[in-house]
C-alpha positions in Angstrom: -21.3 23.3 -17.5 -17.6 23.1 -17.3 -15.6 26.3 -17.0 -14.3 26.9 -20.5 -11.8 29.5 -19.5 -9.9 26.9 -17.4 -10.4 24.3 -20.2 -8.7 26.7 -22.7 -5.9 27.4 -20.2 -5.3 23.7 -19.8 -4.8 23.1 -23.5 -2.8 26.3 -24.1 -0.4 25.3 -21.3 0.2 22.0 -23.1 1.4 24.0 -26.1 -1.6 23.2 -28.2 -3.6 26.1 -29.7 -7.2 26.7 -29.1 -8.1 26.2 -32.7 -6.5 22.8 -32.7 -8.7 21.3 -29.9 -12.0 23.2 -30.5 -12.1 21.8 -34.0 -13.6 18.5 -32.8 -14.3 15.5 -35.1 -18.0 15.0 -34.5 -18.0 11.8 -36.5 -15.9 10.1 -33.8 -17.9 8.9 -30.8 -14.9 8.9 -28.4 -11.2 9.1 -28.0 -9.7 6.0 -26.3 -6.7 7.0 -24.3 -4.2 4.3 -23.3 -1.2 5.1 -21.1 1.5 2.5 -21.4 5.0 1.8 -20.1 6.5 -1.3 -21.8 3.9 -4.1 -21.8 4.3 -4.8 -25.5 2.3 -8.0 -25.5 -0.5 -6.6 -23.4 -0.8 -3.5 -25.5 -1.0 -5.7 -28.7 -3.8 -7.8 -27.1 -5.7 -4.7 -26.1 -5.5 -3.1 -29.5 -6.6 -6.4 -31.1 -9.7 -6.4 -28.8 -10.5 -2.9 -29.8 -10.6 -4.0 -33.4 -13.5 -6.3 -32.5 -15.7 -3.7 -30.8 -19.3 -3.6 -31.8 -18.6 0.1 -32.6 -16.7 0.2 -35.9 -13.1 1.4 -35.5 -13.8 4.1 -38.0 -16.0 5.7 -35.4 -13.5 6.2 -32.6 -9.9 7.2 -32.2 -7.2 5.4 -30.1 -4.4 7.4 -28.6 -1.5 5.4 -27.2 0.5 7.5 -24.8 4.0 6.0 -24.3 5.3 7.0 -20.9 9.0 6.7 -21.8 9.0 2.9 -22.4 12.3 1.1 -22.6 10.8 -1.3 -25.0 10.0 -0.2 -28.6 6.3 0.0 -29.1 6.5 1.2 -32.7 6.1 -2.3 -34.2 2.9 -2.8 -32.3 1.7 0.6 -33.5 2.5 -0.3 -37.1 0.6 -3.6 -36.9 -2.7 -1.8 -36.2 -2.5 1.3 -38.4 -4.7 -0.2 -41.1 -7.2 -1.9 -38.8 -7.6 1.1 -36.5 -7.8 4.1 -38.9 -7.7 6.8 -36.2 -4.7 5.4 -34.2 -2.1 7.7 -32.8 1.1 7.1 -30.9 2.4 9.8 -28.6 5.7 9.5 -26.6 6.8 11.4 -23.6 9.6 11.1 -21.0 8.7 8.9 -18.1 6.5 11.0 -15.8 3.8 8.5 -14.7 0.4 7.4 -15.9 -1.3 10.6 -14.8 0.9 12.7 -17.1 0.5 10.2 -19.9 -3.3 10.4 -19.6 -3.1 14.2 -19.6 -1.2 14.0 -22.9 -4.1 12.0 -24.3 -6.7 14.5 -23.0 -4.9 17.4 -24.8 -4.8 15.6 -28.1 -8.3 14.1 -28.0 -10.6 15.3 -30.8 -13.8 13.7 -29.6 -16.3 15.0 -27.0 -15.8 11.9 -24.9 -12.5 10.4 -23.5 -12.5 6.7 -22.6 -9.6 5.7 -20.3 -8.3 2.1 -20.5 -5.3 0.5 -18.8 -2.8 -1.1 -21.2 -3.3 -4.6 -19.7 -7.1 -4.9 -19.6 -9.5 -6.8 -21.8 -12.6 -4.8 -22.8 -15.9 -6.4 -23.6 -16.8 -6.0 -27.2 -19.7 -3.6 -26.3 -17.7 -1.4 -23.9 -17.3 1.6 -26.1 -20.9 1.5 -27.3 -22.3 1.2 -23.7 -20.1 4.0 -22.2 -20.6 6.5 -25.0 -24.4 5.8 -25.4 -24.8 6.3 -21.7 -23.2 9.7 -21.7 -25.2 10.7 -24.7 -28.4 9.5 -23.2 -27.7 11.3 -19.9 -26.4 14.9 -20.5 -26.3 15.5 -16.8 -23.6 12.9 -16.4 -20.0 14.0 -16.6 -18.6 10.4 -16.4 -19.6 6.8 -16.9 -17.8 3.9 -15.0 -17.4 0.4 -16.5 -17.8 -2.7 -14.4 -14.3 -3.9 -13.6 -14.0 -7.7 -13.3 -11.3 -10.3 -12.9 -10.0 -12.2 -15.9 -9.0 -15.3 -14.1 -10.3 -16.1 -10.7 -10.6 -14.7 -7.2 -8.1 -12.8 -5.1 -5.6 -14.9 -3.1 -2.8 -13.8 -0.8 -0.5 -13.9 -3.9 -2.8 -12.5 -6.5 -5.2 -9.6 -6.5 -7.1 -7.4 -8.9 -9.1 -4.1 -8.7 -12.9 -4.6 -9.0 -16.0 -2.4 -9.2 -19.3 -3.9 -8.1 -20.9 -0.5 -7.7 -20.2 3.2 -8.4 -17.8 4.9 -6.1 -14.5 3.3 -7.3 -13.4 5.4 -10.2 -10.7 3.2 -11.7 -9.1 4.6 -14.8 -8.8 1.0 -16.0 -12.2 1.5 -17.5 -14.0 4.8 -17.3 -15.4 7.5 -19.7 -15.4 11.3 -19.1 -16.6 14.2 -21.2 -13.5 15.9 -22.7 -14.6 19.4 -21.7 -14.9 18.5 -18.0 -11.5 16.9 -18.0 -10.0 20.1 -19.3 -12.1 22.2 -17.0 -10.7 20.5 -13.9 -7.2 20.7 -15.2 -6.7 17.0 -16.0 -5.1 14.6 -13.6 -2.7 15.6 -10.8 0.7 14.7 -12.1 2.1 14.8 -8.5 0.7 11.2 -8.4 3.7 9.7 -10.1 2.5 6.1 -9.8 -0.8 4.4 -10.4 -2.3 5.1 -7.0 -5.2 7.4 -6.1 -4.8 9.7 -9.1 -8.0 8.3 -10.5 -9.9 9.1 -7.3 -8.4 12.6 -7.1 -9.6 13.2 -10.6 -13.1 11.9 -9.9 -13.6 14.0 -6.8 -13.0 17.1 -8.9 -15.2 16.0 -11.8 -18.0 15.3 -9.3 -18.1 19.0 -8.5 -19.2 19.5 -12.1 -21.8 16.7 -12.3 -22.6 13.1 -11.8 -20.4 10.0 -12.5 -22.6 6.9 -12.8 -21.9 3.2 -13.3 -22.9 1.4 -16.5 -23.2 -2.3 -15.6 -23.3 -3.5 -19.2 -20.0 -1.8 -19.9 -17.5 -4.5 -18.8 -13.7 -4.4 -18.5 -11.7 -7.5 -17.5 -8.5 -6.9 -15.5 -5.9 -9.6 -15.0 -4.8 -10.7 -11.6 -1.6 -9.0 -10.4 1.0 -11.1 -8.8 2.2 -10.0 -5.3 5.8 -10.6 -4.3 7.9 -9.3 -1.5 9.5 -6.9 -3.8 6.2 -5.6 -5.2 4.7 -5.2 -1.7 7.8 -3.3 -0.5 7.6 -1.0 -3.5 3.8 -0.5 -3.0 4.4 0.9 0.5 5.1 4.3 -1.1 1.5 4.4 -2.3 0.5 5.2 1.2 1.8 8.7 0.6 -0.8 9.2 -2.1 -3.6 7.6 0.1 -2.6 10.2 2.8 -2.7 13.1 0.3 -6.2 12.2 -0.8 -7.3 11.7 2.9 -5.9 15.1 3.8 -7.4 16.9 0.8 -10.9 15.4 0.8 -11.5 13.8 4.2 -11.8 10.1 3.1 -9.5 7.1 2.9 -9.0 6.1 -0.8 -12.8 5.9 -1.5 -15.5 8.4 -0.6 -17.5 5.9 1.6 -14.6 5.8 4.0 -14.9 9.2 5.6 -12.5 10.3 8.3 -12.0 13.3 10.6 -8.4 12.3 11.3 -6.9 11.6 7.9 -3.3 11.2 9.0 -4.0 9.0 11.9 -6.5 6.9 9.9 -4.0 6.4 7.1 -1.2 5.4 9.5 -3.5 2.8 11.1 -4.5 1.4 7.7 -0.9 1.2 6.6 0.6 -0.3 9.7 -2.3 -2.4 11.0 -5.4 -2.9 8.9 -3.9 -3.9 5.6 -1.4 -6.4 7.2 -4.2 -7.9 9.3 -6.4 -8.2 6.2 -3.7 -10.1 4.4 -3.2 -12.3 7.5 -6.9 -13.1 7.7 -7.0 -14.0 4.0 -4.0 -16.3 4.4 -5.4 -18.1 7.4 -8.8 -18.5 5.7 -7.2 -20.4 2.9 -4.7 -22.5 4.9 -6.6 -25.8 4.6 -7.4 -25.4 0.9 -4.1 -23.9 -0.4 -1.4 -24.2 2.3 1.4 -23.1 0.0 -0.5 -19.9 -1.0 -1.4 -19.4 2.7 2.2 -19.5 3.9 3.3 -17.2 1.2 0.5 -14.8 2.2 1.6 -14.9 5.8 5.1 -13.8 4.7 3.6 -11.0 2.5 1.6 -9.8 5.5 4.8 -9.3 7.4 6.3 -7.4 4.5 3.2 -5.2 4.4 3.5 -4.6 8.1 7.2 -3.6 7.9 6.5 -1.4 4.9 3.5 0.2 6.5 5.4 0.9 9.7 8.2 2.5 7.7 5.7 4.9 6.1 4.1 6.0 9.4 6.5 9.0 10.0 5.9 10.5 6.6 2.2 9.8 6.8 2.0 11.7 10.2 4.4 14.5 9.6 5.1 15.1 5.9 3.5 18.3 4.4 0.5 17.7 2.1 1.5 19.1 -1.3 -0.7 21.4 -3.4 -2.1 19.9 -6.5 0.5 19.7 -9.3 -1.4 20.9 -12.3 -0.7 19.4 -15.7 1.1 22.6 -16.7 3.7 22.1 -14.0 2.5 25.0 -11.7 1.3 24.4 -8.2 -2.1 25.6 -7.0 -1.5 27.9 -4.1 -5.2 28.1 -3.1 -5.6 26.3 0.2 -9.2 27.1 1.1 -10.8 25.0 3.8 -14.1 24.9 1.9 -15.3 21.3 1.4 -17.3 22.5 -1.6 -14.1 23.3 -3.5 -12.6 19.8 -3.8 -9.9 20.9 -6.2 -8.1 22.7 -3.4 -6.0 21.0 -0.7 -7.2 21.0 2.8 -5.0 21.3 5.9 -4.6 18.0 7.7 
């Protein structure tokens, strides 16, 4: 069972009293938490799809966590207040998706939290499948949806996260027990962009119990366009990959174990990812020559970006976990059993 003392501390540090969150609404099957930064049209589409769930909207709440959007989302919120009775809109200063999800965790009144990205398209049975699975398996602490592409396969210019089996714990579509999220202290807000914060959370939850995949729970994710600017910006995500590798001994996913986390991350950033893009571009050169040429160019950008990150990957200090209360965990035990602590590289 989750450590309730830590759970209480998590909520108190978010300035919400114990009585507020312990008073759960047992009539609600889950709290759907959606972090969002702008994306007005995508958010509207997602909320519309939630109104068509096989689970009636009266049986779940939706918490939209606005991470300091520069666009006004209030009109979107107003459109769905009648069709989604338990709809709440929470706004914070821009601190990243991890902090936005933590805001949702604190304000959730159900026993189960379902995380969705603001640009996904959930299958109409998603909420039913995830919540029923957690109810049917009390030993589970989390349930992962099958993440699929909305429109086609990856190309050098377009890509999308997918989950064909358990082990990739994308917060684009996953459910956790609310108590366990509070027990482990929520997401690490030191991950200021959408990179590896979901894996870091899952590792700590797995210390409390199982996370299993529910194949019938499906979330569709749109393809994301890759440009030179987006690839250059994404180079900074290697910092978060390195943090996870140094803390837990694997590269992004648990099936990629490594004894040399810094070296392995540096090789992946400067060599393996650019070569993978190069291979994909060459494989498609006869079928889509324009896409292939663009992919070759992006591979060069990936290589330059990866090389630029090698010094920080090899020599930058691995930070302690930034708790959701803004205090850093000073415990640096080497025990692999205590995955919530940082490990020396």
